[in-house]
C-alpha positions in Angstrom: 31.6 14.7 50.4 35.1 13.7 49.5 37.2 14.9 46.7 37.7 12.8 43.4 41.4 12.5 44.2 44.3 10.9 42.9 48.1 11.3 42.0 50.0 10.9 38.7 52.4 8.1 38.5 54.9 10.2 36.4 56.6 10.6 39.8 58.0 7.0 39.3 60.4 5.9 36.7 59.9 3.2 34.2 59.9 3.6 30.5 58.8 -0.1 29.9 55.5 -1.4 31.4 57.6 -4.1 33.4 59.6 -1.5 35.0 56.9 0.9 35.9 54.5 -1.8 37.1 57.4 -3.1 39.3 57.7 0.5 41.1 53.8 0.7 41.4 53.6 -2.9 43.1 56.4 -1.7 45.5 55.2 1.7 46.4 51.5 1.9 46.5 50.9 -0.4 49.4 53.3 1.6 51.5 51.5 4.9 50.4 48.2 3.6 51.3 49.3 2.9 54.7 50.6 6.5 55.3 47.3 8.2 54.1 45.6 9.8 57.3 42.0 9.9 55.9 40.4 7.8 53.1 42.7 5.3 51.3 43.4 5.9 47.6 40.7 4.5 45.2 42.0 6.2 42.0 45.2 6.2 40.3 46.5 8.6 37.6 48.6 6.2 35.3 51.4 7.6 33.4 52.3 5.5 30.3 55.0 6.2 27.8 54.4 4.9 24.3 56.5 1.9 24.9 54.9 1.2 28.3 51.4 1.4 26.5 52.2 -1.1 23.8 53.5 -3.4 26.6 50.4 -3.1 28.6 48.2 -3.6 25.7 49.3 -7.3 25.6 46.5 -9.5 27.2 48.6 -11.2 29.7 50.0 -7.9 31.1 46.7 -6.3 31.0 44.9 -9.2 32.8 47.6 -9.0 35.5 47.4 -5.3 36.0 43.6 -5.5 36.4 43.9 -8.2 38.9 46.5 -6.2 40.9 44.2 -3.1 40.7 41.3 -5.1 42.1 43.3 -6.5 44.9 44.5 -2.9 45.6 40.7 -1.5 45.5 41.9 0.9 42.8 40.6 2.0 39.3 42.5 4.1 36.6 40.2 7.0 35.6 42.8 9.2 34.0 46.0 8.6 32.1 48.9 11.1 31.6 49.4 10.9 27.9 51.6 14.1 27.5 55.2 12.9 27.7 55.5 10.2 24.8 58.9 8.9 25.6 61.3 8.8 28.6 60.6 11.0 31.3 63.2 10.4 34.1 67.0 10.3 34.3 67.5 12.2 31.1 67.4 15.5 29.5 63.6 16.1 28.5 63.5 19.9 28.0 61.4 20.7 24.9 61.5 17.0 23.7 58.5 16.5 26.0 56.6 18.0 23.1 57.8 15.3 20.5 55.9 14.2 18.7 53.4 16.9 18.5 49.7 16.8 17.3 50.8 17.4 13.6 51.8 13.7 13.6 50.0 10.4 13.2 52.5 9.0 16.0 51.0 11.3 18.7 47.4 10.3 17.4 48.0 6.7 17.4 49.7 6.6 20.7 46.6 8.6 22.3 44.3 6.1 20.5 46.0 3.2 22.1 45.6 4.9 25.5 42.0 5.3 25.0 41.4 1.6 24.2 43.4 0.8 27.4 41.5 3.0 29.4 38.2 1.6 28.0 39.4 -1.8 29.0 40.7 -0.9 32.4 37.6 0.9 33.5 35.1 -1.2 35.6 31.5 -1.6 34.7 30.1 1.1 36.8 32.6 3.9 35.6 31.8 5.3 32.1 33.8 8.3 31.7 37.8 8.6 31.9 40.4 11.2 30.4 43.7 11.3 28.8 45.9 14.4 29.3 48.0 15.6 26.4 50.4 18.0 25.0 49.3 21.6 24.3 49.6 21.0 20.4 53.1 21.8 20.3 56.0 24.0 21.4 55.6 27.7 20.5 59.4 28.6 20.3 59.7 26.1 17.3 57.6 28.7 15.4 59.1 31.8 16.4 58.8 34.5 13.7 57.1 32.0 11.5 53.3 32.7 11.9 52.3 30.8 8.8 53.9 27.7 10.0 52.3 28.0 13.3 48.9 28.6 11.7 49.4 25.4 9.5 50.5 23.6 12.7 47.2 24.5 14.4 45.1 23.7 11.5 46.8 20.2 11.1 46.5 19.5 14.8 42.7 20.5 14.8 42.2 17.9 12.0 44.3 15.2 13.7 42.2 15.8 16.9 39.2 15.4 14.7 40.3 11.9 13.6 41.1 11.2 17.2 37.4 12.1 18.1 36.1 9.8 15.3 38.1 7.1 16.9 36.9 7.8 20.5 33.2 8.3 19.4 33.3 4.8 17.6 35.1 3.3 20.8 32.1 5.0 22.9 29.6 3.2 20.7 31.1 -0.2 21.0 32.2 -0.1 24.9 29.8 2.6 26.4 33.1 4.1 27.8 33.3 7.9 27.1 36.9 8.7 26.8 37.9 12.4 26.9 41.0 13.9 25.5 42.3 16.8 27.9 44.5 19.5 26.2 47.0 20.7 28.8 48.1 24.3 28.4 51.5 24.9 29.6 53.8 27.9 29.3 55.4 28.2 25.8 53.1 25.6 24.5 50.9 26.5 21.6 48.3 26.6 24.1 49.5 28.3 27.2 47.2 30.9 28.5 43.4 31.4 28.6 43.1 33.5 25.4 45.1 31.1 22.9 43.3 28.1 24.4 39.9 29.4 23.9 40.8 30.6 20.4 42.2 27.1 19.5 38.9 25.6 20.4 36.8 28.0 18.8 38.7 29.1 15.5 40.6 25.7 14.9 39.2 22.7 16.7 35.4 23.6 16.2 36.0 24.4 12.6 38.6 22.2 11.0 38.0 19.3 13.7 34.3 19.5 12.7 34.9 19.0 9.1 36.7 15.6 9.8 33.8 14.5 12.0 31.3 15.3 9.3 33.1 13.2 6.9 34.6 10.5 9.0 31.8 9.8 11.3 29.1 10.7 8.9 27.2 13.2 11.0 25.9 16.6 10.6 27.4 19.8 11.7 25.6 20.2 15.0 26.2 16.5 15.7 29.9 17.2 15.1 30.3 20.1 17.0 28.6 18.1 20.1 31.2 15.2 19.6 34.1 17.5 19.7 32.6 19.3 22.8 32.0 16.0 24.5 35.4 14.3 23.7 37.9 17.0 23.9 38.3 19.1 27.3 41.2 20.9 29.0 43.4 19.5 31.7 43.9 22.6 34.1 47.3 22.5 35.6 47.5 25.1 38.5 51.0 25.6 38.3 51.0 26.3 34.5 48.5 29.2 34.9 50.1 30.4 38.1 53.7 30.7 36.6 52.1 33.2 34.1 50.6 35.2 36.9 47.2 34.3 35.6 44.3 34.5 38.2 43.6 30.8 38.5 39.8 31.0 39.2 39.3 33.5 36.5 40.8 31.3 34.1 38.5 28.4 35.2 35.5 30.7 34.7 36.6 31.9 31.3 37.0 28.4 29.9 33.5 27.3 31.3 31.9 30.5 29.8 33.5 29.5 26.2 31.8 26.2 26.5 35.0 24.3 27.2 34.9 21.4 29.8 37.5 20.8 32.4 38.5 17.2 32.3 40.6 17.1 35.4 42.5 19.8 37.6 46.2 18.9 38.2 47.3 20.2 41.5 50.6 21.5 41.4 52.5 24.6 42.8 55.3 26.7 41.1 58.3 28.3 43.0 58.5 32.2 43.6 61.4 34.3 44.3 60.6 38.1 45.4 64.2 39.4 46.1 67.9 38.9 45.6 68.2 36.4 48.4 65.4 34.4 46.7 67.3 34.5 43.4 70.5 33.0 45.3 68.4 30.4 46.9 66.8 29.5 43.3 70.1 28.9 41.7 70.4 25.2 42.5 66.9 24.6 41.0 68.4 25.6 37.6 68.7 21.8 36.5 69.2 20.4 33.1 66.5 17.8 32.7 63.1 19.6 32.6 61.9 23.0 31.2 61.2 25.5 34.1 59.5 28.3 32.0 59.7 31.3 33.9 57.6 34.7 34.1 58.9 37.9 35.8 56.5 40.5 37.4 58.0 43.9 36.6 57.7 47.0 38.7 55.5 48.5 36.1 53.0 45.6 36.2 54.0 44.0 32.9 55.1 40.5 32.6 58.5 39.3 31.1 58.8 35.7 30.1 61.7 33.4 29.7 61.9 29.9 28.1 63.8 28.5 31.1 64.9 29.4 34.5 68.6 30.2 33.9 68.1 33.1 31.6 65.3 34.5 33.9 67.8 34.3 36.9 70.3 36.2 34.8 68.1 38.8 33.8 66.7 39.4 37.4 70.4 39.7 38.6 71.3 42.1 36.0 68.3 44.3 36.6 67.5 44.1 40.4 65.4 47.5 40.3 63.1 46.4 37.4 61.4 43.3 38.9 59.3 42.3 41.9 58.6 38.7 41.5 59.8 35.6 39.6 57.8 32.5 39.1 59.1 29.3 37.6 57.7 25.9 36.4 58.8 23.6 39.0 56.3 21.4 40.7 57.2 21.6 44.3 55.4 20.1 47.4 51.9 21.3 47.8 51.9 21.2 51.6 54.6 23.9 52.0 54.2 27.4 51.1 57.7 28.7 52.1 61.1 27.1 51.3 63.3 29.5 53.2 63.4 32.8 51.3 61.4 31.3 48.5 57.7 30.8 48.4 55.3 28.9 46.1 52.0 29.4 44.4 50.2 27.2 47.1 47.6 30.0 47.5 46.4 29.4 44.1 46.0 25.7 44.8 43.8 26.4 47.6 41.8 28.8 45.4 41.3 26.3 42.8 40.5 23.4 45.3 37.7 25.8 46.9 36.3 26.6 43.5 36.2 22.9 42.3 34.3 21.9 45.6 31.5 24.7 45.1 31.1 24.5 41.4 32.4 21.3 39.6 32.9 18.8 42.7 33.0 15.7 40.5 36.0 16.9 38.8 39.3 14.7 39.2 41.9 16.4 41.3 45.3 15.1 40.3 48.5 15.7 42.4 51.3 16.2 40.0 54.5 16.8 41.7 56.9 14.8 39.6 60.3 16.7 40.4 61.1 15.1 43.7 64.2 13.4 42.4 65.8 16.8 41.0 64.8 18.9 44.1 67.9 20.0 46.2 68.8 17.3 48.6 67.6 19.5 51.7 64.1 19.2 50.3 64.0 15.5 49.4 62.2 13.2 51.6 61.1 9.4 51.1 58.8 9.2 48.2 55.8 7.4 49.9 56.0 10.0 52.7 56.2 12.8 50.1 53.0 11.7 48.1 51.1 10.9 51.2 51.7 14.4 52.7 50.5 15.9 49.6 47.3 13.8 49.5 46.6 14.3 53.1 47.0 18.0 52.6 44.6 18.3 49.9 42.0 16.2 51.9 42.5 18.7 54.7 42.1 21.8 52.4 39.0 20.3 51.0 37.4 19.5 54.3 38.0 22.8 55.7 36.4 24.5 52.5 32.9 25.6 53.3 
C-alpha cells in the first residue's frame, strides 16, 4: 500500500495564474525524474485569490486540465490559507487577512471549491481546501467580547460556505471539504480551542445557517457541517507548541472532527546557547515564526515571533530547556549542526496515519527554502524530491 502523497505548490512563487503555471510547467517534469520510487500522481495546488480568478477563465482551466492529464496528475487538495501574495514580501500576520468574518474570504473559498469540482476527474469524488484558523488571536488581545463575536460571525460564514458546498455536491457529485488549519496564535491553535470552536460555535451557529439556507432539519444540518468541515493537521504547528501529535489526532477523532489532510512539516529546535546563536540567522522578516519555549519547570512560554523568543532565552539562560519555532525545515534532516527539528513527530504521524487513517492525504509543506540560510539551500527540485522520497521510505518502513 502506498501513501496518498503530494506536496504543496506554495513553495513556488506566482501571484497570478500565468506566473504560477509557468513555474509548474518548468519544475514538475524535472521533479518527477528525481523521485526514487513512485512518480507523483497528486498535486497540492496553492492559489491566491488573483490566481483563482485567473484560472476560472475557461481557456486557462482547459489548458491546465490538459497539462495535468499529460503529466498524469490530479489536484485533490488546494491550499486556500494565504489569500494574497506569499513570496518576496513581508507576510507576517497579513497571512490571516481577510479572516473568516469577511465575505471576501468566503467568496474566495467558494471559488476554490468550484475550481476543485471542475478539476477532479470523474473517478475522484472528494477533495479538500485548507484555510485560515479563523483569525489571528493577538488582534483580539484583552478583548474577549470582540473575540467571541469573531468566532460567532466566522461560524455563520462557514455555515454559508457549507450551504454552497452542499449545493455544489448535489449538482456535481463532488464532495468538497473545508479544512480549518490550526496554527500557533490563530484563534484555532491547539487541540482544546479547535474542539471548542467546532462544538460550541460551528455546530451551533453554523447549524442555524444550514437549517435556514439549505432548508434542512437540525440533525441534517449537523451532518452537513461534519461532512464538509474538517481539520488540516499541520504537524509543525502542533509540535511547535510541544503538543504530542498522535494524542492530538486521537482527541480530534474522539470529538467527531475529521482530518481532511495531514501536512508534513518540521519545526526548528534549539536546546542550548550554541543552538540560540545558530538560530539567529533564521530570524527573518517575511513570515511569522511563532515560538514556544519549554521552561525548566515544565511550563510553556510562548512568543509571537522568533526574535523575542531568542532575546528572552538569551537573557534567561537558566530558565529554559528547549525553544521550538515555526519554521518549516527539510523533513529529511533531523539535525542542522547544533539545531535539531521535530522530525520525530513527523515519523509518529506517518506511522499513525498508515495504521489508522491510511487514505488520508499526506502533503509535504516546506515552503521556506528561499529564506533558509544559504548553507542549507539546495536546488528546488532536488529538495522536494528528497522530501517526497523520505516520506515514501518512512511509510514503507512502518509496520
